[in-house]
MITIBA-202354 format. One record per atom (N, C-alpha, C, O): z, x, y; chain; residue number from 1; atom name. Coordinates in steps of 0.05 Angstrom, whole numbers, padded with zeros to 5 digits. Layout:
! MITIBA-202354
     c3     c1     c2 chain resi name
      Z      X      Y     A  NUM   CA
...
//
This chain:
! MITIBA-202354
     c3     c1     c2 chain resi name
 -01170  01317 -00035     A    1    N
 -01158  01290 -00037     A    1   CA
 -01151  01285 -00066     A    1    C
 -01167  01290 -00084     A    1    O
 -01127  01275 -00071     A    2    N
 -01118  01270 -00099     A    2   CA
 -01129  01243 -00108     A    2    C
 -01134  01225 -00093     A    2    O
 -01131  01241 -00135     A    3    N
 -01139  01216 -00147     A    3   CA
 -01117  01195 -00144     A    3    C
 -01094  01201 -00148     A    3    O
 -01125  01171 -00138     A    4    N
 -01107  01148 -00136     A    4   CA
 -01105  01135 -00163     A    4    C
 -01126  01129 -00175     A    4    O
 -01081  01131 -00174     A    5    N
 -01078  01118 -00199     A    5   CA
 -01069  01089 -00194     A    5    C
 -01046  01084 -00190     A    5    O
 -01089  01071 -00194     A    6    N
 -01083  01043 -00189     A    6   CA
 -01066  01030 -00211     A    6    C
 -01052  01011 -00205     A    6    O
 -01069  01040 -00235     A    7    N
 -01053  01029 -00257     A    7   CA
 -01023  01033 -00254     A    7    C
 -01008  01017 -00264     A    7    O
 -01015  01053 -00240     A    8    N
 -00987  01058 -00235     A    8   CA
 -00975  01041 -00213     A    8    C
 -00951  01040 -00210     A    8    O
 -00992  01028 -00198     A    9    N
 -00983  01011 -00175     A    9   CA
 -00976  00984 -00186     A    9    C
 -00988  00973 -00204     A    9    O
 -00955  00972 -00173     A   10    N
 -00949  00944 -00179     A   10   CA
 -00971  00927 -00167     A   10    C
 -00987  00936 -00151     A   10    O
 -00971  00901 -00174     A   11    N
 -00991  00883 -00163     A   11   CA
 -00989  00883 -00132     A   11    C
 -01009  00884 -00118     A   11    O
 -00965  00882 -00122     A   12    N
 -00961  00881 -00093     A   12   CA
 -00969  00907 -00080     A   12    C
 -00981  00907 -00058     A   12    O
 -00962  00930 -00093     A   13    N
 -00970  00956 -00082     A   13   CA
 -01000  00959 -00081     A   13    C
 -01011  00969 -00061     A   13    O
 -01014  00950 -00102     A   14    N
 -01043  00952 -00103     A   14   CA
 -01055  00934 -00081     A   14    C
 -01074  00942 -00068     A   14    O
 -01045  00910 -00078     A   15    N
 -01054  00892 -00058     A   15   CA
 -01051  00904 -00030     A   15    C
 -01069  00904 -00014     A   15    O
 -01027  00915 -00025     A   16    N
 -01022  00927  00001     A   16   CA
 -01040  00952  00006     A   16    C
 -01050  00956  00028     A   16    O
 -01043  00968 -00015     A   17    N
 -01061  00991 -00013     A   17   CA
 -01089  00983 -00005     A   17    C
 -01101  00994  00013     A   17    O
 -01099  00962 -00019     A   18    N
 -01126  00954 -00013     A   18   CA
 -01129  00943  00015     A   18    C
 -01148  00949  00029     A   18    O
 -01109  00928  00024     A   19    N
 -01110  00917  00052     A   19   CA
 -01110  00940  00072     A   19    C
 -01122  00937  00094     A   19    O
 -01098  00962  00066     A   20    N
 -01097  00985  00084     A   20   CA
 -01121  01003  00081     A   20    C
 -01126  01020  00099     A   20    O
 -01136  01001  00059     A   21    N
 -01159  01018  00053     A   21   CA
 -01182  01001  00045     A   21    C
 -01192  01003  00022     A   21    O
 -01191  00984  00062     A   22    N
 -01212  00964  00056     A   22   CA
 -01239  00976  00048     A   22    C
 -01256  00963  00037     A   22    O
 -01243  01002  00054     A   23    N
 -01268  01014  00046     A   23   CA
 -01267  01028  00019     A   23    C
 -01287  01039  00009     A   23    O
 -01244  01026  00006     A   24    N
 -01241  01038 -00021     A   24   CA
 -01251  01018 -00042     A   24    C
 -01236  01000 -00050     A   24    O
 -01275  01022 -00050     A   25    N
 -01288  01004 -00069     A   25   CA
 -01274  01004 -00096     A   25    C
 -01272  00983 -00109     A   25    O
 -01264  01027 -00105     A   26    N
 -01249  01028 -00130     A   26   CA
 -01223  01012 -00129     A   26    C
 -01215  00999 -00149     A   26    O
 -01210  01012 -00106     A   27    N
 -01186  00996 -00103     A   27   CA
 -01192  00966 -00104     A   27    C
 -01177  00951 -00117     A   27    O
 -01214  00958 -00092     A   28    N
 -01222  00930 -00093     A   28   CA
 -01228  00922 -00122     A   28    C
 -01219  00901 -00131     A   28    O
 -01243  00939 -00136     A   29    N
 -01249  00932 -00164     A   29   CA
 -01224  00931 -00181     A   29    C
 -01221  00913 -00198     A   29    O
 -01205  00949 -00177     A   30    N
 -01180  00949 -00193     A   30   CA
 -01164  00924 -00186     A   30    C
 -01153  00911 -00204     A   30    O
 -01163  00916 -00161     A   31    N
 -01148  00893 -00153     A   31   CA
 -01161  00867 -00164     A   31    C
 -01146  00851 -00176     A   31    O
 -01187  00865 -00162     A   32    N
 -01200  00841 -00173     A   32   CA
 -01198  00839 -00203     A   32    C
 -01194  00818 -00214     A   32    O
 -01200  00862 -00217     A   33    N
 -01198  00862 -00246     A   33   CA
 -01170  00853 -00254     A   33    C
 -01166  00837 -00272     A   33    O
 -01150  00863 -00240     A   34    N
 -01122  00856 -00246     A   34   CA
 -01118  00826 -00241     A   34    C
 -01105  00812 -00257     A   34    O
 -01128  00816 -00219     A   35    N
 -01125  00787 -00212     A   35   CA
 -01139  00770 -00233     A   35    C
 -01128  00748 -00240     A   35    O
 -01162  00778 -00242     A   36    N
 -01177  00762 -00262     A   36   CA
 -01164  00762 -00289     A   36    C
 -01169  00744 -00305     A   36    O
 -01146  00781 -00295     A   37    N
 -01133  00782 -00321     A   37   CA
 -01108  00764 -00321     A   37    C
 -01097  00758 -00343     A   37    O
 -01098  00756 -00298     A   38    N
 -01074  00740 -00296     A   38   CA
 -01081  00711 -00303     A   38    C
 -01101  00700 -00294     A   38    O
 -01064  00698 -00318     A   39    N
 -01069  00669 -00324     A   39   CA
 -01067  00652 -00299     A   39    C
 -01051  00658 -00281     A   39    O
 -01083  00632 -00298     A   40    N
 -01083  00614 -00275     A   40   CA
 -01068  00589 -00282     A   40    C
 -01072  00577 -00304     A   40    O
 -01050  00581 -00264     A   41    N
 -01035  00557 -00269     A   41   CA
 -01050  00533 -00258     A   41    C
 -01059  00533 -00235     A   41    O
 -01052  00512 -00274     A   42    N
 -01064  00487 -00265     A   42   CA
 -01041  00469 -00254     A   42    C
 -01023  00462 -00269     A   42    O
 -01043  00463 -00228     A   43    N
 -01022  00448 -00215     A   43   CA
 -01026  00418 -00220     A   43    C
 -01007  00403 -00226     A   43    O
 -01050  00409 -00218     A   44    N
 -01057  00380 -00221     A   44   CA
 -01087  00378 -00225     A   44    C
 -01101  00397 -00224     A   44    O
 -01095  00354 -00230     A   45    N
 -01124  00349 -00234     A   45   CA
 -01132  00326 -00215     A   45    C
 -01116  00309 -00208     A   45    O
 -01158  00326 -00208     A   46    N
 -01169  00305 -00191     A   46   CA
 -01165  00278 -00205     A   46    C
 -01169  00276 -00229     A   46    O
 -01156  00258 -00191     A   47    N
 -01151  00232 -00203     A   47   CA
 -01122  00228 -00210     A   47    C
 -01114  00205 -00216     A   47    O
 -01106  00249 -00210     A   48    N
 -01077  00246 -00215     A   48   CA
 -01064  00230 -00193     A   48    C
 -01068  00238 -00169     A   48    O
 -01050  00209 -00199     A   49    N
 -01038  00192 -00178     A   49   CA
 -01017  00208 -00161     A   49    C
 -01012  00200 -00138     A   49    O
 -01006  00230 -00172     A   50    N
 -00987  00246 -00157     A   50   CA
 -01000  00272 -00146     A   50    C
 -00986  00291 -00141     A   50    O
 -01026  00272 -00143     A   51    N
 -01041  00295 -00135     A   51   CA
 -01029  00308 -00109     A   51    C
 -01022  00331 -00109     A   51    O
 -01027  00292 -00088     A   52    N
 -01017  00302 -00062     A   52   CA
 -00988  00313 -00065     A   52    C
 -00982  00334 -00054     A   52    O
 -00971  00299 -00079     A   53    N
 -00944  00308 -00083     A   53   CA
 -00942  00335 -00098     A   53    C
 -00927  00352 -00090     A   53    O
 -00958  00337 -00119     A   54    N
 -00958  00362 -00134     A   54   CA
 -00968  00386 -00118     A   54    C
 -00958  00408 -00120     A   54    O
 -00989  00381 -00102     A   55    N
 -01000  00402 -00085     A   55   CA
 -00979  00411 -00065     A   55    C
 -00974  00434 -00060     A   55    O
 -00966  00391 -00052     A   56    N
 -00946  00397 -00032     A   56   CA
 -00923  00413 -00045     A   56    C
 -00913  00432 -00033     A   56    O
 -00914  00405 -00069     A   57    N
 -00892  00419 -00082     A   57   CA
 -00900  00448 -00089     A   57    C
 -00884  00466 -00086     A   57    O
 -00925  00452 -00097     A   58    N
 -00934  00479 -00104     A   58   CA
 -00935  00496 -00079     A   58    C
 -00928  00520 -00080     A   58    O
 -00944  00485 -00057     A   59    N
 -00944  00500 -00032     A   59   CA
 -00916  00508 -00023     A   59    C
 -00911  00531 -00015     A   59    O
 -00898  00489 -00024     A   60    N
 -00870  00495 -00017     A   60   CA
 -00858  00516 -00035     A   60    C
 -00844  00534 -00025     A   60    O
 -00864  00514 -00060     A   61    N
 -00853  00534 -00079     A   61   CA
 -00864  00562 -00073     A   61    C
 -00848  00581 -00073     A   61    O
 -00890  00564 -00068     A   62    N
 -00902  00590 -00062     A   62   CA
 -00890  00601 -00036     A   62    C
 -00886  00625 -00033     A   62    O
 -00886  00583 -00016     A   63    N
 -00875  00591  00009     A   63   CA
 -00847  00603  00005     A   63    C
 -00840  00623  00017     A   63    O
 -00831  00589 -00011     A   64    N
 -00803  00599 -00016     A   64   CA
 -00804  00626 -00030     A   64    C
 -00787  00643 -00025     A   64    O
 -00823  00630 -00048     A   65    N
 -00825  00656 -00062     A   65   CA
 -00829  00679 -00042     A   65    C
 -00817  00700 -00045     A   65    O
 -00846  00674 -00022     A   66    N
 -00852  00695 -00003     A   66   CA
 -00831  00699  00018     A   66    C
 -00831  00718  00033     A   66    O
 -00812  00679  00020     A   67    N
 -00790  00682  00039     A   67   CA
 -00768  00699  00029     A   67    C
 -00752  00710  00044     A   67    O
 -00765  00700  00002     A   68    N
 -00743  00716 -00009     A   68   CA
 -00750  00744 -00014     A   68    C
 -00734  00760 -00024     A   68    O
//
Protein backbone atom coordinates (compact mmCIF):
# COMPACT_ATOMS: atom_id res chain seq x y z
CA UNK A 1 0.00 0.00 0.00
CA UNK A 2 1.36 3.43 -0.92
CA UNK A 3 1.72 6.32 1.48
CA UNK A 4 -1.10 8.85 1.36
CA UNK A 5 0.11 12.45 1.14
CA UNK A 6 -2.57 14.48 2.90
CA UNK A 7 -0.66 17.72 2.30
CA UNK A 8 -1.20 17.40 -1.45
CA UNK A 9 -4.97 17.12 -1.02
CA UNK A 10 -7.22 20.16 -1.11
CA UNK A 11 -9.37 20.79 1.96
CA UNK A 12 -12.38 19.25 0.22
CA UNK A 13 -10.38 16.24 -1.03
CA UNK A 14 -9.05 15.57 2.47
CA UNK A 15 -12.53 15.91 3.95
CA UNK A 16 -13.96 13.52 1.37
CA UNK A 17 -11.09 11.06 1.84
CA UNK A 18 -11.63 11.00 5.59
CA UNK A 19 -15.38 10.48 5.19
CA UNK A 20 -14.65 7.48 2.97
CA UNK A 21 -11.88 6.11 5.24
CA UNK A 22 -13.14 6.74 8.76
CA UNK A 23 -10.71 4.24 10.28
CA UNK A 24 -7.69 6.15 8.97
CA UNK A 25 -6.44 7.85 12.13
CA UNK A 26 -3.75 9.79 10.28
CA UNK A 27 -6.37 11.24 7.91
CA UNK A 28 -8.44 12.38 10.89
CA UNK A 29 -5.42 14.01 12.50
CA UNK A 30 -4.45 15.76 9.24
CA UNK A 31 -8.01 16.98 8.75
CA UNK A 32 -8.37 18.29 12.32
CA UNK A 33 -4.95 19.96 12.21
CA UNK A 34 -5.83 21.71 8.98
CA UNK A 35 -9.22 22.82 10.32
CA UNK A 36 -7.63 24.19 13.50
CA UNK A 37 -5.17 26.29 11.48
CA UNK A 38 -7.95 28.07 9.60
CA UNK A 39 -9.13 31.40 11.02
CA UNK A 40 -12.58 31.38 12.52
CA UNK A 41 -15.04 34.05 11.51
CA UNK A 42 -17.09 35.64 14.29
CA UNK A 43 -20.59 36.20 12.92
CA UNK A 44 -22.13 37.91 15.93
CA UNK A 45 -22.03 37.99 19.71
CA UNK A 46 -24.60 37.20 22.36
CA UNK A 47 -26.57 40.31 23.18
CA UNK A 48 -26.32 41.74 19.66
CA UNK A 49 -29.78 43.12 18.79
CA UNK A 50 -29.38 41.71 15.25
CA UNK A 51 -28.21 38.29 16.47
CA UNK A 52 -30.98 36.27 14.77
CA UNK A 53 -30.69 38.20 11.52
CA UNK A 54 -26.92 37.76 11.34
CA UNK A 55 -27.15 34.03 12.04
CA UNK A 56 -29.83 33.62 9.39
CA UNK A 57 -27.74 35.54 6.84
CA UNK A 58 -24.67 33.42 7.61
CA UNK A 59 -26.66 30.20 7.14
CA UNK A 60 -28.09 31.41 3.84
CA UNK A 61 -24.64 32.46 2.64
CA UNK A 62 -23.15 29.07 3.52
CA UNK A 63 -26.04 27.30 1.83
CA UNK A 64 -25.48 29.30 -1.37
CA UNK A 65 -21.76 28.44 -1.29
CA UNK A 66 -22.57 24.73 -1.31
CA UNK A 67 -25.17 25.07 -4.06
CA UNK A 68 -22.69 26.44 -6.60
